[in-house]
N, C-alpha and C positions, 0 to 999 in steps of 0.2 A: 242132266249134268250141264249141258250147254246153257240151259236157262239159268241154272244156279250160278254158273260162272259169269254169265252175262249180268245177272243181278249183282253179283259181287263186284264185277268191274264197274258197274254203274254206281254202286254205293261208294267205291273208292274215288270215282270221278267227282261225285257230289261232295264227298269229304274234302277233296282237294280244292274244289271251288269254294267251299265254305271256309277253308283255311285262308285261301287267297282273299276272300271277302273280309274275313276277320282281320287279316293283316292290314288291308286297306282301311278298315274302320279304325283300327288302332292307330294307324299312321295319321288319319284325319283327326283323331282325338288328340294325338300328340301335337300335331300342327296347330290345332285350335288352342290348346293350352299354351303353346309357345307364343302364338299371336296375342293371346290374352295377357300373357306376362309382359310381352313387349309393349302392348298398349298401356298397361299399368305403369311400366317404367317411364314411358314417354309422358304420361299424364303427371307422374310425380315430378319429373324434370321440369315440365311446364309450370307446375304449381310452385316449385322452388324458384324458378326464374321470375315468375310473376311476383312472388313474395319479395325477392331481392329487388325487383324493379320498384315495388311499392315502397320498400325501405329507402331506396335511393331517392325516390321522388319525395318522400317525407323529409329526408335529410336536406335535399335541395330546397324544399319549401322553407324549412327551418332556417337555413342559411340566408335565403333571400328575404324572409320576413323578419328575421331576428327572434322568432318565437321558438326558443330552444329550452324552455323551462322543463320540458319532459326529460331532457337529457341530463339536467342538473338537479336531480331529486335527492342528492346526498344529504342525509339528515344529521351528519356528524358535525354539528355546529355548537357554539357555546350554549350551555343550558339545555341542549337537545332541541333547540328551536328549528323551525323549518327553513328551507332555503330562502323563501320569499321574505320571511320575517327577519332573517339575518341581513338580507340586503336592505330592507326597509329601516332597520334599527341601527345598523352599523356602517354598511357600505355607503348608502346614500348620504348620510350626514358627513362622512369622511370625504366623499367625492366632491360634495358641494364646497367644503372647506379647501380642499386641494386645488380645485379649479379657480376659486376666488383668489386664494393666496398666490397662485402662480400667475394668473392672467392680469388681475387688477393691479398688481404691484409693478408690472413691467413699465407702464407709462411714467410714474414718478421717478423710478430708479434710473431709467435711461435718459429721461429729460434732465435729471440732475447731473448725470455723468457727462452728457454732451455739452451742457451749459456751464459746468463748474469743474469738478475734479472727481477722481475715483473715491477719495475719502468722503466727499459730500454725498456721492451716490450710495456709499456704504451706510452712512448715517440715515439717509432718507429711506433706504431699503429696510434697515432694521426697525426704524420707527414705524414704517408702513406694515411690515410683517407682524410685529408685536401688537400694534394698535388694531390692525384688522383681525388678528386672532381673538383678541378680547371682544371686539365688536361682533364678529360672526358667532362666536360661542354664546355670547349673551343673547343675541337675536334668536339663535336656534333654540335655546333653552326656554326663552319667554314666549316664543311664537306658537308653541304646541306642547301641551302637557303630556300628550301621548295617550291619554285615556280614551278619547273618542276616535282617534285615528289608528291606534294600535302600533304606534311608532316607538314604544318603549319609554324608558326613563328620560325625562327632559334634561336632567343633569348629565347623564351619560352622553346623550347626543350633543349637548353643548360643549362638553369637554372634547369629544371627538372632532367636532366641526372647528372649534377654536384651535386645537392642536394642529390639525391638518392645514388650516389656513396659515398659521405661523410657519410650518414646515415648507409650504409651497412658496412663501415669500423669502425665506432665509437662504435657501440653497443658491439661487442666482444672485443673491446679494454678496455672498462671501468672496467671489472673485474680485470685487472692487477693493479688497484689502491690498491688491497688487497696485503699486504706484503707477505703473504704465497704463495709460488710458486705453491704448489700442489692444494690449494683451488682455486686460481685464474685460473689455467689451467682447473680445473673441471668446474667451472662456465662458463668460456669462451667457452668450448666445448658445454655446454648446450645451450648457447646463439646462437652459430653457428648452432646447430641443429634446433632451432626455426627459424632462418633466412632462412635456406634452405627450411624448410617447407613452409614458407610464399612465397618464390619465386615459389615453385612448385604450391601452391594454386593460385597465380596470373596467372600463365601460364594456369592452368586448367580453371579458371573462365573466363578469357578474351580471351585467345587464343584457348580455348577448346581442350587442350592437355590432354589426359587421366591422371588422378592424379597418378596412379601407375607408368606410364612411366615417367612422369615429376619428381617424387620423385627419381626414379632410376637414371636418367641422372644428375639431380642437385646434388644429394648426391655423385655420382661418381666423378664429377668434383671437389667438395669441398674436398673429401677424398684425391684425387691425390695431390692437392695443399697443403693440411695440412700435408701430409706425406713428401713432399719435404721440408717444413719448419722445421719439427721435425728432419728429418735426417740431415739437415744442422746444426741444433742447437746442436746435440749431437756429431757431427764429430769433 
């Protein structure tokens, strides 16, 4: 009996030890699974942070270099053409005309205003805007048929360039309808500043040139031509 009882007690003791060991093994397994889950979560967070960092780096590169064409892949343009084709066939001819009409007409208009009268400046400005519009439109249409360069219809580009050239010259000419020279000059300068800002914004929006750089370059060109006109006007 003693032996049997001793064996029974031993069996119970071994069973208890086995249960304790089983609990320890289960605890280790649970801890291992928890550690694996935590490691997976940490890895996922790191991957997310790395992807975000790469995206931020790419955005910074695009802003720095001006190469943001990947951001502007909207294909909803006239006739379903691509973004690059739209810029090449419509925006670039219009931008050329707007820049030329705005900047090149400053010198004759302000020279006439400073040396004569607002009315003379108005006549000179209108003649310059209309004449330059015809000249630029004709030049654009005749200089490239569009067949080899892919720039689209020569007539369409000519009309766009000529029209935008005229618009660029007319707006800062209208203030010289005011008889007062000082007031007309002040308003014309404000209009010129708005025109230069619009040019810079178009370059930023469609050509992806940084706005700061675009404003600097456009304003510099306008200031040089304006200074030429005013110096000639007071000489």
